[in-house]
VEXKENU-165716 format. One record per residue: residue number from 0; residue in one letter; x, y, z of N, C-alpha, C in turn. Coordinates in nm, 3 decimals. Layout:
ATOM	NUM	A	X	Y	Z	X	Y	Z	X	Y	Z
...
This chain:
ATOM	0	M	-3.678	-9.818	-5.824	-3.632	-9.864	-5.699	-3.756	-9.930	-5.631
ATOM	1	D	-3.744	-10.042	-5.574	-3.851	-10.111	-5.507	-3.829	-10.089	-5.354
ATOM	2	E	-3.887	-9.979	-5.306	-3.855	-9.937	-5.167	-3.929	-10.019	-5.070
ATOM	3	A	-4.039	-10.087	-5.109	-4.119	-10.168	-5.017	-4.039	-10.284	-4.964
ATOM	4	N	-3.961	-10.348	-5.050	-3.876	-10.458	-5.007	-3.734	-10.417	-4.973
ATOM	5	G	-3.703	-10.296	-4.992	-3.569	-10.251	-4.960	-3.468	-10.284	-5.069
ATOM	6	N	-3.516	-10.340	-5.178	-3.428	-10.377	-5.292	-3.413	-10.264	-5.387
ATOM	7	H	-3.292	-10.252	-5.436	-3.268	-10.154	-5.541	-3.270	-10.218	-5.677
ATOM	8	R	-3.363	-10.177	-5.759	-3.381	-10.239	-5.894	-3.321	-10.143	-5.991
ATOM	9	R	-3.218	-10.188	-6.063	-3.159	-10.098	-6.165	-3.212	-10.129	-6.303
ATOM	10	D	-3.244	-10.020	-6.376	-3.298	-10.034	-6.508	-3.187	-10.024	-6.615
ATOM	11	F	-3.064	-10.041	-6.574	-2.954	-10.022	-6.663	-2.863	-10.142	-6.661
ATOM	12	Y	-2.789	-10.166	-6.770	-2.682	-10.267	-6.769	-2.563	-10.195	-6.838
ATOM	13	F	-2.448	-10.245	-6.803	-2.316	-10.188	-6.849	-2.280	-10.256	-6.975
ATOM	14	D	-2.260	-10.189	-7.084	-2.206	-10.242	-7.216	-2.055	-10.220	-7.210
ATOM	15	A	-1.985	-10.325	-7.174	-1.845	-10.315	-7.156	-1.775	-10.282	-7.286
ATOM	16	Q	-1.825	-10.328	-7.397	-1.759	-10.299	-7.526	-1.756	-10.147	-7.558
ATOM	17	L	-1.868	-10.085	-7.518	-1.873	-9.937	-7.547	-1.834	-9.850	-7.430
ATOM	18	G	-1.834	-9.916	-7.309	-1.807	-9.839	-7.193	-1.922	-9.747	-7.148
ATOM	19	L	-2.043	-9.792	-7.185	-2.164	-9.711	-7.159	-2.270	-9.791	-7.081
ATOM	20	W	-2.352	-9.721	-7.009	-2.463	-9.783	-6.945	-2.578	-9.770	-7.038
ATOM	21	R	-2.654	-9.881	-7.056	-2.766	-9.885	-7.148	-2.892	-9.914	-7.066
ATOM	22	S	-3.006	-9.858	-7.117	-3.130	-9.879	-7.051	-3.194	-10.010	-7.091
ATOM	23	K	-3.229	-10.092	-6.986	-3.301	-10.215	-7.011	-3.439	-10.186	-7.072
ATOM	24	G	-3.500	-10.081	-7.025	-3.631	-10.050	-7.067	-3.631	-10.011	-7.216
ATOM	25	L	-3.529	-9.932	-7.257	-3.521	-9.889	-7.394	-3.496	-10.007	-7.488
ATOM	26	V	-3.413	-10.097	-7.442	-3.383	-10.218	-7.528	-3.512	-10.301	-7.533
ATOM	27	T	-3.583	-10.319	-7.423	-3.701	-10.401	-7.420	-3.811	-10.344	-7.515
ATOM	28	W	-3.836	-10.208	-7.500	-3.937	-10.149	-7.585	-3.897	-10.145	-7.724
ATOM	29	G	-3.766	-10.123	-7.753	-3.718	-10.113	-7.888	-3.732	-10.244	-7.956
ATOM	30	L	-3.691	-10.359	-7.893	-3.702	-10.488	-7.949	-3.854	-10.527	-7.977
ATOM	31	A	-3.935	-10.487	-7.880	-4.078	-10.519	-7.890	-4.140	-10.441	-8.007
ATOM	32	L	-4.113	-10.315	-8.015	-4.172	-10.234	-8.119	-4.114	-10.274	-8.260
ATOM	33	F	-3.979	-10.302	-8.267	-3.925	-10.345	-8.395	-3.985	-10.480	-8.438
ATOM	34	G	-4.009	-10.573	-8.336	-4.069	-10.697	-8.367	-4.213	-10.686	-8.417
ATOM	35	I	-4.291	-10.597	-8.350	-4.429	-10.572	-8.384	-4.444	-10.505	-8.529
ATOM	36	F	-4.359	-10.405	-8.544	-4.352	-10.335	-8.675	-4.316	-10.433	-8.787
ATOM	37	S	-4.210	-10.514	-8.772	-4.173	-10.609	-8.870	-4.278	-10.711	-8.897
ATOM	38	L	-4.352	-10.757	-8.789	-4.458	-10.849	-8.808	-4.572	-10.790	-8.889
ATOM	39	V	-4.613	-10.670	-8.861	-4.726	-10.605	-8.925	-4.683	-10.582	-9.075
ATOM	40	M	-4.568	-10.527	-9.097	-4.525	-10.499	-9.237	-4.509	-10.631	-9.312
ATOM	41	G	-4.467	-10.739	-9.246	-4.463	-10.866	-9.310	-4.593	-10.918	-9.347
ATOM	42	L	-4.688	-10.896	-9.262	-4.827	-10.940	-9.297	-4.886	-10.862	-9.413
ATOM	43	V	-4.851	-10.734	-9.420	-4.891	-10.652	-9.538	-4.833	-10.705	-9.670
ATOM	44	D	-4.702	-10.730	-9.662	-4.632	-10.781	-9.782	-4.684	-10.927	-9.812
ATOM	45	F	-4.707	-11.007	-9.714	-4.762	-11.141	-9.743	-4.897	-11.133	-9.815
ATOM	46	F	-4.987	-11.053	-9.772	-5.114	-11.038	-9.836	-5.106	-10.971	-9.975
ATOM	47	H	-4.998	-10.901	-9.997	-4.971	-10.840	-10.128	-4.886	-10.933	-10.218
ATOM	48	A	-4.868	-11.053	-10.170	-4.793	-11.163	-10.243	-4.648	-11.132	-10.263
ATOM	49	D	-4.588	-11.050	-10.188	-4.448	-11.025	-10.192	-4.382	-11.114	-10.083
ATOM	50	L	-4.361	-11.244	-10.114	-4.322	-11.344	-10.023	-4.176	-11.324	-9.969
ATOM	51	L	-4.088	-11.267	-10.056	-3.953	-11.244	-10.016	-3.947	-11.140	-9.905
ATOM	52	L	-4.011	-11.023	-9.927	-4.008	-10.922	-9.819	-4.085	-10.971	-9.698
ATOM	53	A	-4.194	-11.042	-9.714	-4.269	-11.089	-9.600	-4.187	-11.184	-9.519
ATOM	54	G	-4.115	-11.279	-9.589	-4.028	-11.367	-9.513	-3.918	-11.301	-9.441
ATOM	55	M	-3.855	-11.201	-9.505	-3.747	-11.129	-9.433	-3.802	-11.049	-9.310
ATOM	56	L	-3.914	-10.992	-9.331	-3.981	-10.919	-9.220	-4.019	-11.009	-9.102
ATOM	57	F	-4.078	-11.126	-9.142	-4.115	-11.222	-9.039	-3.992	-11.277	-8.962
ATOM	58	T	-3.879	-11.292	-9.039	-3.752	-11.333	-8.976	-3.704	-11.228	-8.874
ATOM	59	C	-3.709	-11.101	-8.919	-3.665	-10.987	-8.833	-3.754	-10.987	-8.707
ATOM	60	S	-3.884	-11.008	-8.721	-3.976	-11.002	-8.611	-3.933	-11.126	-8.518
ATOM	61	A	-3.914	-11.236	-8.567	-3.876	-11.360	-8.487	-3.745	-11.333	-8.406
ATOM	62	V	-3.651	-11.279	-8.477	-3.516	-11.254	-8.416	-3.538	-11.150	-8.298
ATOM	63	S	-3.617	-11.044	-8.322	-3.641	-10.946	-8.223	-3.710	-11.003	-8.098
ATOM	64	F	-3.818	-11.082	-8.125	-3.885	-11.142	-8.011	-3.799	-11.247	-7.942
ATOM	65	A	-3.717	-11.320	-8.016	-3.624	-11.409	-7.950	-3.529	-11.340	-7.866
ATOM	66	G	-3.474	-11.232	-7.919	-3.380	-11.149	-7.846	-3.445	-11.093	-7.717
ATOM	67	L	-3.571	-11.056	-7.729	-3.638	-11.003	-7.606	-3.652	-11.113	-7.502
ATOM	68	A	-3.690	-11.234	-7.550	-3.708	-11.345	-7.454	-3.569	-11.389	-7.393
ATOM	69	V	-3.466	-11.389	-7.469	-3.338	-11.425	-7.420	-3.295	-11.318	-7.317
ATOM	70	A	-3.310	-11.192	-7.351	-3.268	-11.087	-7.258	-3.349	-11.086	-7.130
ATOM	71	Q	-3.474	-11.125	-7.135	-3.554	-11.134	-7.011	-3.516	-11.251	-6.927
ATOM	72	V	-3.481	-11.370	-6.990	-3.448	-11.482	-6.912	-3.305	-11.489	-6.868
ATOM	73	V	-3.209	-11.459	-6.964	-3.071	-11.470	-6.934	-3.018	-11.343	-6.871
ATOM	74	G	-3.077	-11.230	-6.905	-3.033	-11.099	-6.857	-2.974	-11.013	-6.969
ATOM	75	Y	-2.968	-10.891	-6.942	-2.916	-10.799	-7.042	-2.760	-10.794	-7.029
ATOM	76	H	-2.698	-10.781	-7.146	-2.555	-10.777	-7.151	-2.519	-10.703	-7.278
ATOM	77	A	-2.380	-10.692	-7.304	-2.337	-10.607	-7.418	-2.386	-10.674	-7.547
ATOM	78	G	-2.408	-10.807	-7.553	-2.455	-10.872	-7.672	-2.598	-10.844	-7.704
ATOM	79	A	-2.674	-10.789	-7.615	-2.813	-10.761	-7.645	-2.838	-10.670	-7.759
ATOM	80	K	-2.739	-10.587	-7.788	-2.756	-10.493	-7.904	-2.763	-10.568	-8.037
ATOM	81	W	-2.697	-10.696	-8.045	-2.688	-10.763	-8.166	-2.824	-10.817	-8.207
ATOM	82	Y	-2.919	-10.835	-8.117	-3.058	-10.870	-8.151	-3.121	-10.762	-8.229
ATOM	83	F	-3.074	-10.643	-8.226	-3.122	-10.531	-8.313	-3.034	-10.529	-8.439
ATOM	84	V	-2.900	-10.527	-8.417	-2.811	-10.506	-8.532	-2.827	-10.617	-8.640
ATOM	85	A	-2.832	-10.741	-8.603	-2.836	-10.845	-8.700	-2.965	-10.834	-8.793
ATOM	86	P	-3.088	-10.823	-8.739	-3.200	-10.806	-8.833	-3.198	-10.678	-8.908
ATOM	87	I	-3.147	-10.568	-8.844	-3.142	-10.442	-8.920	-3.046	-10.454	-9.035
ATOM	88	L	-2.929	-10.510	-9.024	-2.841	-10.529	-9.132	-2.900	-10.616	-9.245
ATOM	89	G	-2.964	-10.724	-9.203	-3.036	-10.810	-9.302	-3.139	-10.735	-9.377
ATOM	90	L	-3.220	-10.668	-9.305	-3.330	-10.590	-9.366	-3.272	-10.471	-9.449
ATOM	91	F	-3.169	-10.414	-9.408	-3.103	-10.304	-9.477	-3.069	-10.353	-9.621
ATOM	92	F	-2.995	-10.462	-9.629	-2.946	-10.507	-9.761	-3.062	-10.569	-9.847
ATOM	93	V	-3.155	-10.635	-9.783	-3.273	-10.694	-9.863	-3.352	-10.575	-9.921
ATOM	94	L	-3.382	-10.475	-9.834	-3.464	-10.362	-9.886	-3.391	-10.284	-9.999
ATOM	95	L	-3.259	-10.269	-9.980	-3.189	-10.197	-10.081	-3.177	-10.274	-10.215
ATOM	96	L	-3.145	-10.399	-10.202	-3.120	-10.478	-10.325	-3.249	-10.524	-10.391
ATOM	97	H	-3.351	-10.547	-10.306	-3.477	-10.588	-10.370	-3.551	-10.463	-10.422
ATOM	98	G	-3.539	-10.350	-10.358	-3.608	-10.226	-10.396	-3.717	-10.198	-10.305
ATOM	99	G	-3.769	-10.290	-10.230	-3.877	-10.268	-10.138	-4.005	-10.242	-10.219
ATOM	100	V	-4.107	-10.191	-10.149	-4.232	-10.164	-10.212	-4.216	-10.034	-10.291
ATOM	101	A	-4.243	-10.041	-10.420	-4.240	-9.923	-10.512	-4.106	-9.850	-10.505
ATOM	102	Q	-3.996	-9.933	-10.500	-3.857	-9.877	-10.499	-3.826	-9.781	-10.381
ATOM	103	T	-3.898	-9.800	-10.264	-3.868	-9.717	-10.155	-3.767	-9.771	-10.060
ATOM	104	G	-3.699	-9.883	-10.091	-3.602	-9.946	-10.006	-3.491	-9.855	-9.976
ATOM	105	L	-3.446	-9.768	-10.053	-3.339	-9.671	-10.018	-3.374	-9.580	-9.916
ATOM	106	Y	-3.499	-9.533	-9.908	-3.540	-9.438	-9.811	-3.566	-9.505	-9.668
ATOM	107	W	-3.612	-9.625	-9.670	-3.624	-9.695	-9.543	-3.485	-9.716	-9.480
ATOM	108	C	-3.392	-9.747	-9.561	-3.260	-9.775	-9.509	-3.192	-9.650	-9.446
ATOM	109	L	-3.227	-9.533	-9.489	-3.168	-9.417	-9.428	-3.209	-9.401	-9.276
ATOM	110	A	-3.319	-9.456	-9.243	-3.360	-9.450	-9.106	-3.285	-9.550	-9.015
ATOM	111	F	-3.222	-9.650	-9.071	-3.154	-9.748	-8.994	-3.016	-9.694	-8.952
ATOM	112	T	-2.955	-9.602	-9.018	-2.824	-9.557	-8.988	-2.810	-9.494	-8.846
ATOM	113	P	-2.897	-9.403	-8.805	-2.891	-9.350	-8.665	-2.899	-9.460	-8.563
ATOM	114	G	-2.987	-9.562	-8.587	-2.997	-9.670	-8.492	-2.870	-9.749	-8.476
ATOM	115	L	-2.804	-9.772	-8.589	-2.679	-9.846	-8.580	-2.572	-9.768	-8.515
ATOM	116	L	-2.572	-9.633	-8.524	-2.472	-9.547	-8.457	-2.503	-9.554	-8.306
ATOM	117	Y	-2.628	-9.555	-8.268	-2.664	-9.558	-8.127	-2.619	-9.693	-8.064
ATOM	118	L	-2.655	-9.797	-8.138	-2.638	-9.931	-8.083	-2.484	-9.975	-8.077
ATOM	119	L	-2.408	-9.934	-8.177	-2.270	-9.973	-8.180	-2.176	-9.871	-8.132
ATOM	120	G	-2.220	-9.753	-8.103	-2.133	-9.639	-8.065	-2.085	-9.570	-8.192
ATOM	121	Y	-2.027	-9.448	-8.170	-1.988	-9.370	-8.286	-1.881	-9.433	-8.374
ATOM	122	F	-1.778	-9.483	-8.311	-1.667	-9.538	-8.389	-1.705	-9.661	-8.467
ATOM	123	W	-1.762	-9.770	-8.392	-1.794	-9.889	-8.461	-1.918	-9.876	-8.555
ATOM	124	G	-2.012	-9.786	-8.514	-2.118	-9.755	-8.605	-2.075	-9.688	-8.733
ATOM	125	A	-1.973	-9.603	-8.727	-1.921	-9.531	-8.842	-1.847	-9.639	-8.923
ATOM	126	V	-1.771	-9.724	-8.865	-1.696	-9.822	-8.943	-1.791	-9.911	-9.017
ATOM	127	L	-1.898	-9.959	-8.949	-1.998	-10.042	-9.013	-2.063	-9.964	-9.125
ATOM	128	W	-2.099	-9.839	-9.107	-2.164	-9.755	-9.204	-2.072	-9.751	-9.330
ATOM	129	V	-1.944	-9.720	-9.313	-1.849	-9.707	-9.430	-1.840	-9.839	-9.503
ATOM	130	L	-1.839	-9.956	-9.432	-1.837	-10.087	-9.495	-1.965	-10.104	-9.576
ATOM	131	M	-2.080	-10.072	-9.516	-2.207	-10.089	-9.586	-2.217	-10.001	-9.711
ATOM	132	V	-2.174	-9.883	-9.704	-2.178	-9.787	-9.818	-2.078	-9.836	-9.924
ATOM	133	A	-1.965	-9.883	-9.888	-1.869	-9.931	-9.981	-1.924	-10.056	-10.053
ATOM	134	L	-1.984	-10.144	-9.980	-2.043	-10.262	-10.040	-2.160	-10.220	-10.136
ATOM	135	L	-2.236	-10.127	-10.095	-2.351	-10.081	-10.182	-2.299	-10.014	-10.306
ATOM	136	A	-2.192	-9.936	-10.292	-2.133	-9.869	-10.412	-2.083	-9.975	-10.515
ATOM	137	L	-2.026	-10.081	-10.458	-1.969	-10.188	-10.547	-2.097	-10.253	-10.618
ATOM	138	I	-2.192	-10.282	-10.541	-2.311	-10.344	-10.595	-2.377	-10.258	-10.702
ATOM	139	F	-2.392	-10.126	-10.675	-2.455	-10.032	-10.763	-2.372	-10.015	-10.887
ATOM	140	V	-2.243	-9.990	-10.868	-2.155	-9.958	-10.983	-2.135	-10.078	-11.071
ATOM	141	A	-2.120	-10.195	-11.011	-2.102	-10.317	-11.091	-2.234	-10.382	-11.133
ATOM	142	D	-2.344	-10.321	-11.098	-2.476	-10.369	-11.134	-2.493	-10.520	-11.094
ATOM	143	L	-2.470	-10.541	-10.965	-2.470	-10.679	-10.918	-2.595	-10.717	-10.833
ATOM	144	S	-2.700	-10.645	-10.850	-2.827	-10.671	-10.767	-2.881	-10.811	-10.804
ATOM	145	P	-2.894	-10.888	-10.706	-2.944	-11.027	-10.734	-3.097	-11.038	-10.761
ATOM	146	F	-3.168	-10.928	-10.741	-3.315	-10.934	-10.763	-3.347	-10.861	-10.888
ATOM	147	P	-3.441	-10.913	-10.972	-3.470	-10.848	-11.098	-3.541	-10.708	-11.081
ATOM	148	G	-3.613	-10.691	-10.977	-3.678	-10.558	-10.961	-3.594	-10.465	-10.879
ATOM	149	G	-3.477	-10.500	-10.837	-3.401	-10.416	-10.743	-3.311	-10.315	-10.804
ATOM	150	H	-3.324	-10.293	-10.935	-3.242	-10.191	-11.002	-3.300	-10.050	-10.989
ATOM	151	Y	-3.219	-9.958	-10.939	-3.265	-9.821	-10.934	-3.206	-9.747	-11.058
ATOM	152	S	-3.264	-9.632	-11.081	-3.209	-9.551	-11.189	-3.072	-9.503	-11.151
ATOM	153	A	-2.992	-9.461	-11.245	-2.859	-9.407	-11.222	-2.870	-9.283	-11.142
ATOM	154	V	-2.975	-9.199	-11.160	-2.990	-9.075	-11.083	-3.020	-9.111	-10.936
ATOM	155	M	-3.104	-9.211	-10.914	-3.133	-9.248	-10.777	-3.015	-9.301	-10.707
ATOM	156	E	-2.932	-9.386	-10.768	-2.814	-9.445	-10.706	-2.708	-9.333	-10.682
ATOM	157	S	-2.690	-9.234	-10.768	-2.599	-9.131	-10.747	-2.642	-9.038	-10.636
ATOM	158	R	-2.771	-9.019	-10.619	-2.819	-8.935	-10.506	-2.798	-9.005	-10.377
ATOM	159	F	-2.816	-9.135	-10.376	-2.800	-9.210	-10.248	-2.652	-9.212	-10.211
ATOM	160	L	-2.565	-9.233	-10.307	-2.422	-9.240	-10.281	-2.351	-9.110	-10.293
ATOM	161	G	-2.421	-9.003	-10.335	-2.367	-8.869	-10.358	-2.285	-8.809	-10.244
ATOM	162	P	-2.339	-8.818	-10.117	-2.256	-8.769	-10.011	-2.118	-8.840	-9.996
ATOM	163	V	-2.118	-8.969	-10.022	-1.996	-9.043	-10.019	-1.902	-8.996	-10.126
ATOM	164	N	-1.954	-8.979	-10.247	-1.869	-8.939	-10.353	-1.813	-8.798	-10.338
ATOM	165	N	-1.888	-8.715	-10.268	-1.834	-8.579	-10.242	-1.734	-8.564	-10.134
ATOM	166	C	-1.728	-8.673	-10.044	-1.636	-8.671	-9.933	-1.492	-8.692	-9.979
ATOM	167	G	-1.473	-8.770	-10.091	-1.338	-8.800	-10.127	-1.299	-8.721	-10.247
């Protein structure tokens, strides 16, 4: 609250799709940190000559910073979450299918799931998660990875998809 001018400054915006109030500060810091993290990791991959991952991480960084700029200029709205969701989904699939650094792509992707649930809400986050896991199961089972180094061992794939296989 800016009491000196008598103006009430709100740090929240209403996400009509989810029916929730979202923090502008949390979105701002989240986009900035995700952009910085993607940029730094992209530089590391670039200097290790992994140009595919570097390019993907630089793209995620650019989308995050563009989303931050748009949100600051145009204002925050329900669509602001897509500046997170779009690069996270792209990074999720590239890391999984490429394998990431030393085949750690699977483990990085586990960290993205709670973020998607927070951003999209429980229902749509769960729907997206089910679709992602179904697509990954299809790719793993049919051995459709487009990258030569992106193949995991059968044990690794079954451990990643194991909770899904045990649910049904």
